[in-house]
C-alpha positions in Angstrom: 78.7 92.3 135.4 81.7 93.7 134.2 84.8 95.2 136.4 85.8 98.0 134.0 89.1 100.0 133.6 89.5 103.0 133.1 90.6 104.5 129.3 94.0 105.5 130.8 94.2 102.2 133.2 93.3 99.9 129.5 96.1 101.8 127.2 98.6 101.2 130.1 97.8 97.7 130.0 98.1 97.6 126.5 101.5 98.5 126.2 102.6 96.5 129.4 101.0 93.3 128.0 102.4 93.6 124.6 105.9 94.7 122.6 106.7 95.5 119.5 107.1 92.4 116.8 110.5 91.6 115.9 112.0 93.7 113.3 112.8 91.8 109.5 115.4 93.3 107.4 113.8 94.0 104.2 113.8 96.9 101.3 112.2 99.8 103.3 108.2 100.5 102.1 106.1 103.7 102.4 104.4 102.5 105.5 107.2 100.3 107.0 108.3 101.5 111.0 111.8 101.6 111.5 113.3 99.3 113.6 116.7 101.4 114.5 118.0 104.5 114.1 119.4 105.5 110.9 122.8 107.1 111.1 124.4 108.7 108.1 128.4 107.4 107.1 128.6 109.6 104.1 128.0 113.3 103.2 125.1 114.1 101.1 125.6 115.3 98.5 129.1 114.5 98.3 130.7 117.2 96.4 129.8 121.1 96.1 127.4 121.6 93.1 125.4 124.7 91.3 121.6 124.5 91.8 121.3 127.2 88.6 122.3 126.9 85.3 124.8 129.6 84.6 128.9 129.9 84.6 131.1 129.2 87.8 132.7 132.2 88.9 135.0 134.0 91.9 132.4 136.1 93.3 135.1 138.6 94.0 135.5 139.3 89.8 132.0 140.2 89.8 131.4 142.9 93.1 130.5 146.3 90.8 129.4 144.9 87.9 126.1 146.0 85.9 124.2 146.2 82.6 126.1 149.1 81.9 129.1 148.0 83.3 129.3 144.1 82.8 132.3 141.6 84.2 134.1 140.6 81.0 135.4 137.0 81.8 137.0 134.4 79.9 135.5 130.9 79.2 138.2 128.2 80.4 136.3 125.1 80.8 132.3 123.3 80.5 131.6 121.0 83.6 129.7 117.8 82.4 126.9 116.5 84.3 127.9 113.1 86.2 131.6 114.3 85.9 134.0 115.6 88.1 135.8 119.1 86.6 139.4 118.4 85.6 139.8 121.8 85.3 140.1 124.8 88.1 139.6 128.4 87.6 142.0 131.1 88.3 140.9 134.9 89.3 139.1 136.2 86.0 138.1 133.1 84.9 135.1 131.2 84.3 133.3 128.1 83.3 129.9 126.7 82.0 128.1 124.6 84.9 124.9 122.9 84.7 122.3 122.8 87.3 123.5 120.0 89.4 127.1 120.2 88.3 130.1 119.7 90.5 131.8 122.9 90.9 135.1 123.3 89.7 138.3 124.0 92.4 138.6 127.8 92.5 135.2 129.0 92.1 133.0 129.6 95.1 129.6 130.5 93.1 127.3 130.2 90.8 125.4 133.1 88.4 122.4 132.0 86.3 122.4 132.4 83.0 120.1 134.8 82.8 122.0 137.5 83.9 125.0 136.8 81.4 125.6 137.9 77.9 127.5 135.6 75.5 130.0 137.2 73.6 130.7 134.7 70.8 134.6 135.0 71.3 135.2 132.7 74.3 134.2 135.7 77.1 130.9 136.3 78.6 130.0 139.2 80.3 128.4 139.0 84.1 125.6 142.0 84.5 125.0 141.0 88.0 127.1 140.9 91.1 127.3 137.5 93.3 128.2 136.8 96.5 130.4 133.4 97.8 128.1 130.4 97.9 125.4 131.8 95.5 123.2 129.5 93.9 125.6 126.5 95.2 124.6 123.5 97.6 128.0 122.4 99.4 129.1 118.8 100.1 127.2 118.3 103.1 124.7 120.3 103.4 122.0 117.8 103.1 123.5 115.4 105.6 126.9 114.7 107.2 128.3 111.3 108.7 127.2 110.8 112.0 123.8 112.6 111.5 120.6 110.9 112.6 118.2 110.9 109.6 115.2 108.8 111.5 114.6 107.6 114.5 113.9 104.0 115.6 109.5 104.3 115.2 109.4 106.6 112.6 106.7 105.3 109.6 108.6 106.0 106.1 107.2 108.4 103.7 107.6 108.1 99.9 110.0 111.1 100.3 112.2 109.2 103.1 112.3 106.4 101.1 114.0 109.0 98.7 116.4 110.3 101.6 117.3 106.7 102.2 117.9 106.2 98.6 120.7 109.4 98.7 122.0 107.2 101.3 122.0 103.9 100.1 120.2 102.5 102.9 117.1 101.2 101.1 117.8 97.6 103.4 117.4 98.9 106.5 115.6 96.9 109.7 111.8 97.9 110.2 109.1 96.3 112.1 106.9 93.5 109.9 103.6 94.9 109.3 101.0 92.9 111.7 98.4 90.7 110.0 94.8 91.3 111.7 91.9 88.5 111.6 88.3 90.5 111.6 85.4 88.4 112.6 81.7 89.5 112.8 79.2 87.9 114.7 75.5 88.1 115.5 72.6 86.0 114.8 70.9 89.1 113.3 73.3 90.3 110.9 73.2 89.9 107.1 75.6 90.8 104.4 75.6 94.5 103.4 74.7 93.4 100.0 71.6 91.3 101.1 67.8 93.0 102.1 67.5 92.3 105.8 64.5 90.2 107.0 62.3 91.1 110.1 64.7 92.2 113.0 67.9 91.4 110.9 70.3 94.1 110.0 73.0 94.6 107.7 76.4 94.0 109.1 78.1 97.5 109.2 80.9 96.5 111.5 82.9 94.1 109.3 83.3 96.3 106.3 84.1 99.2 108.3 86.8 97.6 110.4 88.4 96.0 107.3 88.5 99.5 106.1 89.7 101.2 109.2 92.4 98.5 108.8 93.6 99.3 105.4 93.6 103.1 105.8 96.1 102.3 109.0 98.1 100.5 106.2 97.8 96.8 108.3 97.6 93.8 106.5 94.2 92.2 106.7 92.3 89.0 106.7 88.2 88.9 106.8 87.4 85.7 108.7 83.5 86.7 107.8 80.3 86.7 110.0 79.5 83.7 112.5 76.1 83.5 114.3 76.2 83.1 118.3 76.5 79.7 118.0 79.3 79.4 120.7 81.5 76.4 119.1 81.3 77.9 115.4 82.9 81.1 117.1 85.9 79.4 119.1 86.4 77.5 115.9 86.6 80.6 113.9 88.3 82.7 116.8 90.9 80.0 116.7 91.5 79.8 113.3 92.2 83.4 112.7 94.2 83.4 116.5 97.0 80.8 114.6 97.1 82.1 111.5 97.1 86.3 112.1 99.2 88.4 114.6 95.7 90.0 116.0 92.2 89.2 116.3 89.1 91.9 116.3 85.9 90.3 117.3 82.9 92.5 116.8 79.4 92.1 118.6 78.8 89.5 121.3 81.3 91.2 123.7 78.1 92.0 126.8 77.5 89.6 129.1 74.1 88.6 128.1 73.6 84.8 127.5 74.0 85.0 123.7 77.2 87.1 124.5 79.8 84.4 124.3 83.2 86.3 123.4 84.3 86.4 126.7 83.8 82.9 127.3 85.4 81.9 123.9 88.4 84.3 124.6 89.2 82.7 128.1 89.1 79.6 126.5 92.1 80.4 124.0 93.9 82.1 126.5 94.0 85.5 129.4 90.7 87.7 129.3 92.8 91.1 130.6 90.2 93.3 130.3 86.3 93.2 130.6 85.0 96.5 130.3 86.2 100.2 129.8 84.6 102.9 131.9 83.9 104.9 128.6 80.5 105.6 127.1 80.0 104.2 124.1 82.2 101.5 124.7 82.1 99.9 127.4 81.5 96.4 126.8 85.5 95.7 125.3 87.6 92.8 125.8 91.1 92.8 125.6 92.7 88.9 126.0 95.9 87.5 124.5 96.5 83.9 123.4 99.5 81.6 125.0 102.1 83.2 122.6 101.0 86.9 123.5 98.7 87.4 120.5 96.3 90.4 121.1 92.4 89.4 120.9 90.1 92.3 120.8 86.2 92.0 121.9 84.6 95.3 120.3 80.9 96.6 120.8 78.4 95.3 118.6 77.0 99.1 118.0 78.7 100.8 114.9 79.7 103.8 116.4 80.9 102.4 119.5 83.4 99.8 117.2 84.2 102.8 115.5 85.4 104.7 118.6 86.9 102.0 120.6 89.0 100.7 117.5 90.1 104.1 117.3 91.0 105.2 120.8 92.3 101.5 121.4 93.2 99.4 118.6 94.9 101.8 116.5 97.5 102.3 119.6 97.8 98.6 120.0 98.6 98.5 116.0 101.3 100.9 116.8 102.5 99.2 119.4 102.8 96.1 117.6 104.8 97.6 114.8 106.9 99.9 116.9 105.3 103.3 116.0 105.0 106.2 119.0 100.9 106.9 118.4 99.9 109.9 117.3 96.5 111.0 116.7 95.7 114.1 114.2 93.7 116.8 116.3 92.6 120.5 116.1 91.5 122.3 119.0 87.7 124.1 119.0 85.5 126.2 120.6 82.0 124.1 122.0 79.2 125.6 120.3 77.0 124.8 122.8 77.2 122.7 126.4 77.6 118.9 126.8 76.5 117.0 129.5 78.5 114.3 130.5 78.1 110.7 131.9 79.9 110.8 135.5 82.0 108.2 136.3 82.6 107.3 132.4 84.7 109.3 130.1 81.7 110.4 126.9 82.8 110.3 123.5 80.8 112.9 121.4 81.1 113.3 117.7 81.0 116.8 116.1 81.1 118.9 112.9 83.6 121.7 112.8 83.2 125.0 111.6 84.7 128.1 110.7 83.4 131.5 112.2 84.9 134.8 112.7 88.4 133.1 112.3 87.6 130.8 115.0 87.0 126.8 114.6 84.1 126.0 116.5 82.9 122.4 117.3 79.3 121.5 116.7 78.1 118.1 118.8 76.0 115.7 117.2 73.6 114.2 119.6 72.8 110.3 118.5 73.3 107.0 119.7 75.7 104.6 119.7 73.8 102.6 116.8 73.4 105.3 114.7 76.4 105.1 112.0 75.2 107.6 109.9 75.2 110.1 112.4 79.2 109.4 113.2 79.8 109.5 108.7 78.2 112.8 109.2 80.6 113.7 111.4 84.0 115.8 111.4 85.9 114.3 114.3 84.8 113.5 118.2 86.0 114.7 121.4 86.3 112.9 124.9 85.1 114.0 128.2 86.9 113.2 131.1 85.2 110.3 133.3 85.9 113.0 136.3 83.6 115.8 134.8 80.3 116.1 134.6 80.2 118.1 131.4 81.8 121.3 129.7 79.9 124.7 128.9 79.4 126.2 125.9 82.8 127.9 124.9 85.3 125.5 126.2 88.1 123.9 124.2 88.1 120.7 123.7 90.6 118.6 121.3 88.5 117.0 118.1 90.2 113.7 117.3 89.9 113.6 113.3 87.9 111.0 111.4 90.0 111.0 108.4 
């Protein structure tokens, strides 16, 4: 008999039992999660610069000019890229400037070369008036000292790494990515490359879980398939827990005679939970080793294993790597009513469709073992355990599969 927790209780238990991993100092990479706030100590950019190829001028010298009556100004210098100008502008003069070039002292805007004409005698004609600040980026426009560029818990993207490079801060403290070991168990399982014999099935969960973990950006280790042999399973889980920061065991999580995962996890540490009030996925196990590593027993049915991984394993992983958990969701209206199992939260897969400007959720009716139905879905939604169903037209938050 399982002593189940509600989904909310299960998530709170994970949060109370497991803390973010200690940070390490290393070169920041895409996908790393910051363990500290990144605060600017300098201005970016560090000088006023032009955003166009053209001429640095004083805006007041261009007021009222046009193609018919251009403002004619002598060119007193040319800005070189990567150098600070060694001259300044006085009223009635201009200087050639490239995109990204430093603005000479005295200038307050830049005019695009397309609106100028070179007369070949050291003067140019400006045929369109400019305003102060036009076509310029000023010192500190991007970042000023004291600005918080990123907060701790932020996952770095490629553009974030570029922003860190602009500050000279590629060496920042980040949470190390956890190494997750994956084990699949069951006498009936054969490799996906094999042809199943009578009563056998191809192992779906092992490659699916490895793919999910890869998608989530964590490090993984495949510990393979184990038959329903308790001593052998114990040996494999112990090895995985010693080598990894977290272990997922797929199958054998129920309460049958051959469902040995709970007994194995008890022998390796403390079982914190056995059962979640959710359908599918009720026989889920959460345990921790003596040194505090999480061990998760997932249901053997592929769709149930997928949903539990999405709803509970992913938040736990995000906590270990110091990241705030977020799901990409879309609000949609149900195309038909959906009954629910009172007392357990219910997960329902769905397709998304656009009709008459509305986003609709089309429920997919399937059992927990039918993985191809899950593959045809765009996402899924969860009906709360205290709700007996949702009517047609009800709004649901669809958690996207990608």
